[in-house]
C-alpha positions as protocol buffer text, in pm:
chain_id: "A"
residue {
  index: 1
  type: UNK
  ca { x: 3500 y: 5552 z: 9049 }
}
residue {
  index: 2
  type: UNK
  ca { x: 3739 y: 5520 z: 9340 }
}
residue {
  index: 3
  type: UNK
  ca { x: 3921 y: 5195 z: 9393 }
}
residue {
  index: 4
  type: UNK
  ca { x: 4136 y: 5077 z: 9676 }
}
residue {
  index: 5
  type: UNK
  ca { x: 4445 y: 4861 z: 9690 }
}
residue {
  index: 6
  type: UNK
  ca { x: 4446 y: 4559 z: 9915 }
}
residue {
  index: 7
  type: UNK
  ca { x: 4543 y: 4199 z: 9967 }
}
residue {
  index: 8
  type: UNK
  ca { x: 4200 y: 4038 z: 9980 }
}
residue {
  index: 9
  type: UNK
  ca { x: 3864 y: 4177 z: 10086 }
}
residue {
  index: 10
  type: UNK
  ca { x: 3861 y: 3945 z: 10388 }
}
residue {
  index: 11
  type: UNK
  ca { x: 4201 y: 4067 z: 10505 }
}
residue {
  index: 12
  type: UNK
  ca { x: 4097 y: 4431 z: 10475 }
}
residue {
  index: 13
  type: UNK
  ca { x: 3774 y: 4370 z: 10664 }
}
residue {
  index: 14
  type: UNK
  ca { x: 3913 y: 4157 z: 10945 }
}
residue {
  index: 15
  type: UNK
  ca { x: 4262 y: 4278 z: 11023 }
}
residue {
  index: 16
  type: UNK
  ca { x: 4410 y: 4588 z: 11178 }
}
residue {
  index: 17
  type: UNK
  ca { x: 4581 y: 4771 z: 10894 }
}
residue {
  index: 18
  type: UNK
  ca { x: 4929 y: 4898 z: 10984 }
}
residue {
  index: 19
  type: UNK
  ca { x: 5110 y: 5090 z: 10708 }
}
residue {
  index: 20
  type: UNK
  ca { x: 5450 y: 5252 z: 10719 }
}
residue {
  index: 21
  type: UNK
  ca { x: 5433 y: 5631 z: 10761 }
}
residue {
  index: 22
  type: UNK
  ca { x: 5767 y: 5803 z: 10761 }
}
residue {
  index: 23
  type: UNK
  ca { x: 5975 y: 5636 z: 11029 }
}
residue {
  index: 24
  type: UNK
  ca { x: 5656 y: 5553 z: 11217 }
}
residue {
  index: 25
  type: UNK
  ca { x: 5321 y: 5406 z: 11126 }
}
residue {
  index: 26
  type: UNK
  ca { x: 4956 y: 5469 z: 11037 }
}
residue {
  index: 27
  type: UNK
  ca { x: 4687 y: 5261 z: 11203 }
}
residue {
  index: 28
  type: UNK
  ca { x: 4317 y: 5223 z: 11133 }
}
residue {
  index: 29
  type: UNK
  ca { x: 4061 y: 4946 z: 11149 }
}
residue {
  index: 30
  type: UNK
  ca { x: 3802 y: 4803 z: 10914 }
}
residue {
  index: 31
  type: UNK
  ca { x: 3595 y: 4519 z: 11056 }
}
residue {
  index: 32
  type: UNK
  ca { x: 3255 y: 4351 z: 10998 }
}
residue {
  index: 33
  type: UNK
  ca { x: 3181 y: 4317 z: 11370 }
}
residue {
  index: 34
  type: UNK
  ca { x: 3235 y: 4657 z: 11536 }
}
residue {
  index: 35
  type: UNK
  ca { x: 2955 y: 4816 z: 11737 }
}
residue {
  index: 36
  type: UNK
  ca { x: 2956 y: 5121 z: 11904 }
}
residue {
  index: 37
  type: UNK
  ca { x: 2490 y: 6550 z: 10009 }
}
residue {
  index: 38
  type: UNK
  ca { x: 2836 y: 6653 z: 9905 }
}
residue {
  index: 39
  type: UNK
  ca { x: 2778 y: 7033 z: 9861 }
}
residue {
  index: 40
  type: UNK
  ca { x: 2954 y: 7130 z: 10183 }
}
residue {
  index: 41
  type: UNK
  ca { x: 3001 y: 7479 z: 10321 }
}
residue {
  index: 42
  type: UNK
  ca { x: 3312 y: 7534 z: 10530 }
}
residue {
  index: 43
  type: UNK
  ca { x: 3276 y: 7740 z: 10847 }
}
residue {
  index: 44
  type: UNK
  ca { x: 3587 y: 7857 z: 11025 }
}
residue {
  index: 45
  type: UNK
  ca { x: 3770 y: 7600 z: 11236 }
}
residue {
  index: 46
  type: UNK
  ca { x: 3849 y: 7637 z: 11604 }
}
residue {
  index: 47
  type: UNK
  ca { x: 4192 y: 7574 z: 11753 }
}
residue {
  index: 48
  type: UNK
  ca { x: 4265 y: 7490 z: 12116 }
}
residue {
  index: 49
  type: UNK
  ca { x: 4571 y: 7397 z: 12316 }
}
residue {
  index: 50
  type: UNK
  ca { x: 4539 y: 7099 z: 12551 }
}
residue {
  index: 51
  type: UNK
  ca { x: 4701 y: 7044 z: 12891 }
}
residue {
  index: 52
  type: UNK
  ca { x: 4969 y: 6810 z: 12752 }
}
residue {
  index: 53
  type: UNK
  ca { x: 5120 y: 7082 z: 12532 }
}
residue {
  index: 54
  type: UNK
  ca { x: 4957 y: 6968 z: 12209 }
}
residue {
  index: 55
  type: UNK
  ca { x: 4705 y: 7154 z: 11998 }
}
residue {
  index: 56
  type: UNK
  ca { x: 4389 y: 7067 z: 11811 }
}
residue {
  index: 57
  type: UNK
  ca { x: 4145 y: 7211 z: 11560 }
}
residue {
  index: 58
  type: UNK
  ca { x: 3808 y: 7101 z: 11425 }
}
residue {
  index: 59
  type: UNK
  ca { x: 3563 y: 7207 z: 11157 }
}
residue {
  index: 60
  type: UNK
  ca { x: 3194 y: 7118 z: 11122 }
}
residue {
  index: 61
  type: UNK
  ca { x: 3035 y: 7083 z: 10779 }
}
residue {
  index: 62
  type: UNK
  ca { x: 2684 y: 7120 z: 10643 }
}
residue {
  index: 63
  type: UNK
  ca { x: 2641 y: 6743 z: 10612 }
}
residue {
  index: 64
  type: UNK
  ca { x: 2656 y: 6696 z: 10989 }
}
residue {
  index: 65
  type: UNK
  ca { x: 3017 y: 6579 z: 11008 }
}
residue {
  index: 66
  type: UNK
  ca { x: 3302 y: 6721 z: 11214 }
}
residue {
  index: 67
  type: UNK
  ca { x: 3665 y: 6679 z: 11107 }
}
residue {
  index: 68
  type: UNK
  ca { x: 3930 y: 6723 z: 11377 }
}
residue {
  index: 69
  type: UNK
  ca { x: 4309 y: 6730 z: 11373 }
}
residue {
  index: 70
  type: UNK
  ca { x: 4547 y: 6725 z: 11671 }
}
residue {
  index: 71
  type: UNK
  ca { x: 4913 y: 6683 z: 11761 }
}
residue {
  index: 72
  type: UNK
  ca { x: 5068 y: 6580 z: 12092 }
}
residue {
  index: 73
  type: UNK
  ca { x: 5294 y: 6887 z: 12104 }
}
residue {
  index: 74
  type: UNK
  ca { x: 5349 y: 7219 z: 11930 }
}
residue {
  index: 75
  type: UNK
  ca { x: 5730 y: 7206 z: 11934 }
}
residue {
  index: 76
  type: UNK
  ca { x: 5964 y: 6916 z: 11848 }
}
residue {
  index: 77
  type: UNK
  ca { x: 6335 y: 6850 z: 11812 }
}
residue {
  index: 78
  type: UNK
  ca { x: 6486 y: 6699 z: 11492 }
}
residue {
  index: 79
  type: UNK
  ca { x: 6425 y: 6324 z: 11496 }
}
residue {
  index: 80
  type: UNK
  ca { x: 6155 y: 6344 z: 11764 }
}
residue {
  index: 81
  type: UNK
  ca { x: 5837 y: 6151 z: 11687 }
}
residue {
  index: 82
  type: UNK
  ca { x: 5535 y: 6362 z: 11594 }
}
residue {
  index: 83
  type: UNK
  ca { x: 5197 y: 6215 z: 11692 }
}
residue {
  index: 84
  type: UNK
  ca { x: 4910 y: 6327 z: 11469 }
}
residue {
  index: 85
  type: UNK
  ca { x: 4544 y: 6227 z: 11507 }
}
residue {
  index: 86
  type: UNK
  ca { x: 4275 y: 6280 z: 11243 }
}
residue {
  index: 87
  type: UNK
  ca { x: 3914 y: 6200 z: 11330 }
}
residue {
  index: 88
  type: UNK
  ca { x: 3583 y: 6242 z: 11149 }
}
residue {
  index: 89
  type: UNK
  ca { x: 3259 y: 6198 z: 11337 }
}
residue {
  index: 90
  type: UNK
  ca { x: 2886 y: 6246 z: 11308 }
}
residue {
  index: 91
  type: UNK
  ca { x: 2760 y: 6543 z: 11512 }
}
residue {
  index: 92
  type: UNK
  ca { x: 2397 y: 6432 z: 11476 }
}
residue {
  index: 93
  type: UNK
  ca { x: 2211 y: 6219 z: 11730 }
}
residue {
  index: 94
  type: UNK
  ca { x: 2071 y: 6008 z: 11446 }
}
residue {
  index: 95
  type: UNK
  ca { x: 2229 y: 5782 z: 11182 }
}
residue {
  index: 96
  type: UNK
  ca { x: 2385 y: 5999 z: 10909 }
}
residue {
  index: 97
  type: UNK
  ca { x: 2421 y: 5854 z: 10559 }
}
residue {
  index: 98
  type: UNK
  ca { x: 2672 y: 6057 z: 10355 }
}
residue {
  index: 99
  type: UNK
  ca { x: 2723 y: 5973 z: 9985 }
}
residue {
  index: 100
  type: UNK
  ca { x: 3081 y: 5935 z: 9861 }
}
residue {
  index: 101
  type: UNK
  ca { x: 3197 y: 6216 z: 9631 }
}
residue {
  index: 102
  type: UNK
  ca { x: 3535 y: 6090 z: 9500 }
}
residue {
  index: 103
  type: UNK
  ca { x: 3668 y: 6442 z: 9563 }
}
residue {
  index: 104
  type: UNK
  ca { x: 3954 y: 6389 z: 9808 }
}
residue {
  index: 105
  type: UNK
  ca { x: 4229 y: 6623 z: 9681 }
}
residue {
  index: 106
  type: UNK
  ca { x: 4539 y: 6445 z: 9554 }
}
residue {
  index: 107
  type: UNK
  ca { x: 4772 y: 6634 z: 9788 }
}
residue {
  index: 108
  type: UNK
  ca { x: 4614 y: 6462 z: 10088 }
}
residue {
  index: 109
  type: UNK
  ca { x: 4697 y: 6120 z: 9949 }
}
residue {
  index: 110
  type: UNK
  ca { x: 5070 y: 6185 z: 9909 }
}
residue {
  index: 111
  type: UNK
  ca { x: 5113 y: 6263 z: 10275 }
}
residue {
  index: 112
  type: UNK
  ca { x: 4877 y: 6013 z: 10431 }
}
residue {
  index: 113
  type: UNK
  ca { x: 4818 y: 5679 z: 10265 }
}
residue {
  index: 114
  type: UNK
  ca { x: 4822 y: 5517 z: 9924 }
}
residue {
  index: 115
  type: UNK
  ca { x: 4461 y: 5402 z: 9971 }
}
residue {
  index: 116
  type: UNK
  ca { x: 4242 y: 5618 z: 9740 }
}
residue {
  index: 117
  type: UNK
  ca { x: 3914 y: 5492 z: 9885 }
}
residue {
  index: 118
  type: UNK
  ca { x: 3968 y: 5639 z: 10230 }
}
residue {
  index: 119
  type: UNK
  ca { x: 3742 y: 5947 z: 10271 }
}
residue {
  index: 120
  type: UNK
  ca { x: 3996 y: 6163 z: 10454 }
}
residue {
  index: 121
  type: UNK
  ca { x: 4366 y: 6232 z: 10458 }
}
residue {
  index: 122
  type: UNK
  ca { x: 4635 y: 6483 z: 10540 }
}
residue {
  index: 123
  type: UNK
  ca { x: 4940 y: 6661 z: 10405 }
}
residue {
  index: 124
  type: UNK
  ca { x: 5249 y: 6785 z: 10590 }
}
residue {
  index: 125
  type: UNK
  ca { x: 5408 y: 7097 z: 10441 }
}
residue {
  index: 126
  type: UNK
  ca { x: 5737 y: 7267 z: 10522 }
}
residue {
  index: 127
  type: UNK
  ca { x: 5655 y: 7631 z: 10598 }
}
residue {
  index: 128
  type: UNK
  ca { x: 5371 y: 7835 z: 10743 }
}
residue {
  index: 129
  type: UNK
  ca { x: 5059 y: 7810 z: 10523 }
}
residue {
  index: 130
  type: UNK
  ca { x: 4687 y: 7876 z: 10543 }
}
residue {
  index: 131
  type: UNK
  ca { x: 4380 y: 7744 z: 10365 }
}
residue {
  index: 132
  type: UNK
  ca { x: 4438 y: 8007 z: 10096 }
}
residue {
  index: 133
  type: UNK
  ca { x: 4785 y: 7900 z: 9984 }
}
residue {
  index: 134
  type: UNK
  ca { x: 4857 y: 7545 z: 10108 }
}
residue {
  index: 135
  type: UNK
  ca { x: 4766 y: 7391 z: 9771 }
}
residue {
  index: 136
  type: UNK
  ca { x: 5053 y: 7577 z: 9602 }
}
residue {
  index: 137
  type: UNK
  ca { x: 5310 y: 7369 z: 9791 }
}
residue {
  index: 138
  type: UNK
  ca { x: 5418 y: 7010 z: 9730 }
}
residue {
  index: 139
  type: UNK
  ca { x: 5358 y: 6801 z: 10048 }
}
residue {
  index: 140
  type: UNK
  ca { x: 5641 y: 6613 z: 10215 }
}
residue {
  index: 141
  type: UNK
  ca { x: 5639 y: 6237 z: 10162 }
}
residue {
  index: 142
  type: UNK
  ca { x: 5587 y: 6087 z: 10508 }
}
residue {
  index: 143
  type: UNK
  ca { x: 5545 y: 5725 z: 10403 }
}
residue {
  index: 144
  type: UNK
  ca { x: 5830 y: 5504 z: 10281 }
}
residue {
  index: 145
  type: UNK
  ca { x: 5799 y: 5504 z: 9900 }
}
residue {
  index: 146
  type: UNK
  ca { x: 5974 y: 5166 z: 9887 }
}
residue {
  index: 147
  type: UNK
  ca { x: 5702 y: 5000 z: 10094 }
}
residue {
  index: 148
  type: UNK
  ca { x: 5387 y: 5097 z: 9904 }
}
residue {
  index: 149
  type: UNK
  ca { x: 5183 y: 4784 z: 9841 }
}
residue {
  index: 150
  type: UNK
  ca { x: 4971 y: 4749 z: 9529 }
}
residue {
  index: 151
  type: UNK
  ca { x: 4748 y: 4445 z: 9526 }
}
residue {
  index: 152
  type: UNK
  ca { x: 4413 y: 4347 z: 9381 }
}
residue {
  index: 153
  type: UNK
  ca { x: 4171 y: 4628 z: 9302 }
}
residue {
  index: 154
  type: UNK
  ca { x: 3876 y: 4667 z: 9537 }
}
residue {
  index: 155
  type: UNK
  ca { x: 3589 y: 4904 z: 9462 }
}
residue {
  index: 156
  type: UNK
  ca { x: 3536 y: 5168 z: 9730 }
}
residue {
  index: 157
  type: UNK
  ca { x: 3204 y: 5220 z: 9910 }
}
residue {
  index: 158
  type: UNK
  ca { x: 2935 y: 5438 z: 9754 }
}
residue {
  index: 159
  type: UNK
  ca { x: 2835 y: 5594 z: 10087 }
}
residue {
  index: 160
  type: UNK
  ca { x: 2922 y: 5607 z: 10455 }
}
residue {
  index: 161
  type: UNK
  ca { x: 2658 y: 5566 z: 10726 }
}
residue {
  index: 162
  type: UNK
  ca { x: 2786 y: 5733 z: 11042 }
}
residue {
  index: 163
  type: UNK
  ca { x: 2665 y: 5601 z: 11377 }
}
residue {
  index: 164
  type: UNK
  ca { x: 2491 y: 5866 z: 11593 }
}
residue {
  index: 165
  type: UNK
  ca { x: 2742 y: 6100 z: 11760 }
}
residue {
  index: 166
  type: UNK
  ca { x: 3024 y: 5869 z: 11656 }
}
residue {
  index: 167
  type: UNK
  ca { x: 3326 y: 5821 z: 11428 }
}
residue {
  index: 168
  type: UNK
  ca { x: 3227 y: 5463 z: 11340 }
}
residue {
  index: 169
  type: UNK
  ca { x: 3077 y: 5422 z: 10993 }
}
residue {
  index: 170
  type: UNK
  ca { x: 2902 y: 5147 z: 10802 }
}
residue {
  index: 171
  type: UNK
  ca { x: 3040 y: 5104 z: 10449 }
}
residue {
  index: 172
  type: UNK
  ca { x: 2775 y: 5077 z: 10179 }
}
residue {
  index: 173
  type: UNK
  ca { x: 2815 y: 4963 z: 9820 }
}
residue {
  index: 174
  type: UNK
  ca { x: 3121 y: 4877 z: 9616 }
}
residue {
  index: 175
  type: UNK
  ca { x: 3286 y: 4564 z: 9754 }
}
residue {
  index: 176
  type: UNK
  ca { x: 3129 y: 4620 z: 10096 }
}
residue {
  index: 177
  type: UNK
  ca { x: 2806 y: 4515 z: 10264 }
}
residue {
  index: 178
  type: UNK
  ca { x: 2604 y: 4630 z: 10564 }
}
residue {
  index: 179
  type: UNK
  ca { x: 2825 y: 4443 z: 10813 }
}
residue {
  index: 180
  type: UNK
  ca { x: 3147 y: 4620 z: 10705 }
}
residue {
  index: 181
  type: UNK
  ca { x: 3244 y: 4898 z: 10944 }
}
residue {
  index: 182
  type: UNK
  ca { x: 3532 y: 5147 z: 10956 }
}
residue {
  index: 183
  type: UNK
  ca { x: 3662 y: 5357 z: 11245 }
}
residue {
  index: 184
  type: UNK
  ca { x: 3750 y: 5703 z: 11112 }
}
residue {
  index: 185
  type: UNK
  ca { x: 4004 y: 5774 z: 11384 }
}
residue {
  index: 186
  type: UNK
  ca { x: 4357 y: 5772 z: 11245 }
}
residue {
  index: 187
  type: UNK
  ca { x: 4674 y: 5788 z: 11452 }
}
residue {
  index: 188
  type: UNK
  ca { x: 4996 y: 5878 z: 11269 }
}
residue {
  index: 189
  type: UNK
  ca { x: 5343 y: 5878 z: 11425 }
}
residue {
  index: 190
  type: UNK
  ca { x: 5623 y: 6013 z: 11209 }
}
residue {
  index: 191
  type: UNK
  ca { x: 5967 y: 6164 z: 11264 }
}
residue {
  index: 192
  type: UNK
  ca { x: 6111 y: 6193 z: 10913 }
}
residue {
  index: 193
  type: UNK
  ca { x: 6026 y: 6232 z: 10544 }
}
residue {
  index: 194
  type: UNK
  ca { x: 6148 y: 6120 z: 10201 }
}
residue {
  index: 195
  type: UNK
  ca { x: 6263 y: 6369 z: 9937 }
}
residue {
  index: 196
  type: UNK
  ca { x: 6090 y: 6194 z: 9648 }
}
residue {
  index: 197
  type: UNK
  ca { x: 5940 y: 5862 z: 9543 }
}
residue {
  index: 198
  type: UNK
  ca { x: 6284 y: 5731 z: 9439 }
}
residue {
  index: 199
  type: UNK
  ca { x: 6448 y: 5802 z: 9775 }
}
residue {
  index: 200
  type: UNK
  ca { x: 6606 y: 5509 z: 9956 }
}
residue {
  index: 201
  type: UNK
  ca { x: 6677 y: 5698 z: 10280 }
}
residue {
  index: 202
  type: UNK
  ca { x: 6480 y: 5942 z: 10492 }
}
residue {
  index: 203
  type: UNK
  ca { x: 6557 y: 6281 z: 10645 }
}
residue {
  index: 204
  type: UNK
  ca { x: 6470 y: 6428 z: 10984 }
}
residue {
  index: 205
  type: UNK
  ca { x: 6247 y: 6734 z: 10985 }
}
residue {
  index: 206
  type: UNK
  ca { x: 6476 y: 7037 z: 10972 }
}
residue {
  index: 207
  type: UNK
  ca { x: 6428 y: 7327 z: 11217 }
}
residue {
  index: 208
  type: UNK
  ca { x: 6145 y: 7556 z: 11114 }
}
residue {
  index: 209
  type: UNK
  ca { x: 5767 y: 7586 z: 11099 }
}
residue {
  index: 210
  type: UNK
  ca { x: 5551 y: 7311 z: 10943 }
}
residue {
  index: 211
  type: UNK
  ca { x: 5186 y: 7301 z: 10843 }
}
residue {
  index: 212
  type: UNK
  ca { x: 4953 y: 7002 z: 10871 }
}
residue {
  index: 213
  type: UNK
  ca { x: 4641 y: 7014 z: 10654 }
}
residue {
  index: 214
  type: UNK
  ca { x: 4370 y: 6752 z: 10703 }
}
residue {
  index: 215
  type: UNK
  ca { x: 4079 y: 6725 z: 10462 }
}
residue {
  index: 216
  type: UNK
  ca { x: 3795 y: 6499 z: 10359 }
}
residue {
  index: 217
  type: UNK
  ca { x: 3628 y: 6425 z: 10027 }
}
residue {
  index: 218
  type: UNK
  ca { x: 3335 y: 6650 z: 10121 }
}
residue {
  index: 219
  type: UNK
  ca { x: 3546 y: 6964 z: 10105 }
}
residue {
  index: 220
  type: UNK
  ca { x: 3630 y: 7028 z: 10471 }
}
residue {
  index: 221
  type: UNK
  ca { x: 3979 y: 7147 z: 10577 }
}
residue {
  index: 222
  type: UNK
  ca { x: 4149 y: 7168 z: 10917 }
}
residue {
  index: 223
  type: UNK
  ca { x: 4495 y: 7324 z: 10960 }
}
residue {
  index: 224
  type: UNK
  ca { x: 4750 y: 7310 z: 11241 }
}
residue {
  index: 225
  type: UNK
  ca { x: 5115 y: 7416 z: 11272 }
}
residue {
  index: 226
  type: UNK
  ca { x: 5412 y: 7280 z: 11461 }
}
residue {
  index: 227
  type: UNK
  ca { x: 5773 y: 7391 z: 11500 }
}
residue {
  index: 228
  type: UNK
  ca { x: 6097 y: 7196 z: 11491 }
}
residue {
  index: 229
  type: UNK
  ca { x: 6371 y: 7363 z: 11695 }
}
residue {
  index: 230
  type: UNK
  ca { x: 6750 y: 7336 z: 11685 }
}
């Protein structure tokens, strides 16, 4: 059974959660007042380049969900902030109830958030990797290991009910009720990484190619690359 760390249930449900990510931040929202089966096949993802110089990729799964990943640029300088967006939405025009599977790979947690109940995450890898070999590499630590909060244990939801054609989900079961809603649109801004969990200082991304892998607990992967120049 998945569990999540938190302060109190009320704080998690009512407040904007802002966690340190590298030298930047991760933001997402869980609120009780927002409006707006796990055997997944994985078709190939599509990658596009937008007009601002960034790139994006998305993959649709058999359970009616679409996972997308994007960055604001394809090339950065050392120390420059990298903006990453991960979004999961319902592609169906009807409500889509998706059971939790507890199968989010561990490598996505080390690069994204210390919250094990969140149904999606990402990893940043130094080097050029694909879906066939990314799991052989240890992800970079892009959150400050000295600022990980461990509080009371809260049981994660048993399923996620996605609003029609939307990335807003109702959380069902665990320590949640029908009025608890999460927005599965995550914005990450980071410009450095930590060498290990004992590090007290961070390092800028060195010149080279990097791989971002986003995944969800239903087995879907999306991969993008970016380059840091001299």
